[in-house]
N, C-alpha and C positions, 0 to 999 in steps of 0.2 A: 448338610444332611439332616439336621434337626428340623428345618422347615419342611423338607420333603416328607419326613415322617409325620409331622403335624398335619400336612395336607392329606396324606394317606388316611390318617385316623379320622379327620373331619369328613372325608368322602365316605369312608366306611360307616360312620355314624349316620350320615344323611341317608345312605342306602338302607341301613338297618331301620331307621324311622319310617322310610317309605314302605319297606316290606311289612313292618308292623301295622301301619295304617291300612295297607291293602288287605292284610289278613283279617283285620277287624271288620272292614267293610264286607269282605267275602263272607265272613261268618254271619253278619247281620242279614245280608241278602239270602244266604242259604237257609237261614232259620225261618224266613217269612213263609215259604210254602208249608213247612212243618207246623208253624203256628196256625195258619189258616186251616190246615187239615185237622189239627186237634180241635180247633173251634168248631169246624163243620161236623166233626165226629160227635162232639158233645151236643150240638144242636140237633143233629139227626136223631140222636137217641131221644130227644125231647119231643120230636114230632113224628107223626106217621107220614107216609108218602102222600096220603090223601090230603092232610093239612098242608104239606109242603106245596102240593099242586094248587090248592086253593089260594095260598099266599102268592105263589108265582103268578097265577092268573089275575089276582087282584092288583099286583104291582104292574103287570103288563097293561091292564085296562086303564089304570091310573096314568101311566106313562103316555099311552096313545091318546087319552083324553086331553092331557096337557099339550100334546103336540097339535091336536085339532084346535084347541083354544088359541095356541100361538099362531097357527095358520089363519084363523079367523081374524086375529088382531092385525096380522100382516096384510090380510085382504082389505080390512077397513082403512089401514094406513095408505095402501096403494090406491084405493078408491078416492080418498081425500086428495092425494097427490095428483091423480089424473084429473079430478075436478078442477083443482087449482090451475093445472097446466092448460086445460081446455078453456077456462075463463080467461087466462092470460093470452091464449092464442086468439080467442074471439075479440078481445080488446085490441090486440095487435092488428087483426084483420080489419076492425072498424077504423083504426087509425090509418091503415094503408088505404082503405076505401075513401076516407075523407081526403087524404093527400092526393089520391088519384082524381077525385072530383075537382080539387083546387087546380091541379095541373091541367085537367081538361078545360076548365073555365079559362085559365090563362092561355091555353093553346087556341081556344076559340077567339079570344080577344085579340091575340097576335094574328090569327088568320084574317080577322076582319080588318085589322089595320094594314096588313099586307095587301089584301084585296082592294082596299081603298087606294092604295098607291099603284097598283098594277095597271089600271087603264092609262095612266100617264106614261108608263114604261112601254105599253103596247103601241102608243101613238108614235113614239120616237123610233121604235123598231119598224113600224110600217113606213116611215119616211125614208129610212136608209136604203131599202131596195129601190125605191123610186129614184133616188139620187143616183144610184149606180146605173139604172137604166138610162137616165138622161146623159150620163157621161159615156156610156157605151154606145148610144146612138149618135153622139156628136162626133 
């Protein structure tokens, strides 16, 4: 029974610590909006609506100008990348063209060597039907 009581107390202690930690976090989170409201309230008292608007537009213009600059940088980067890819593609096309020329030359050479051998093959083919005619007439 002593062990069970000890386990019960340990469990209650763990739960109590969890509750305390959760309460502390909840208080921290709940205090944030009030802190921001108090800060805003004090700042609003320092500035007129007109100056707040001027500040807001200044921040907005700065933000969008930075975005435009970033877009320009991305555009330059993309242009460089495209130029490199086009150069590689052109070099690859040149290599393919050279290889195609070599294949064409090899094909022409092979064709000439085959044509040189063809007349002999035609003569033997021409003799075979004549031999068949002679055996058929006999």
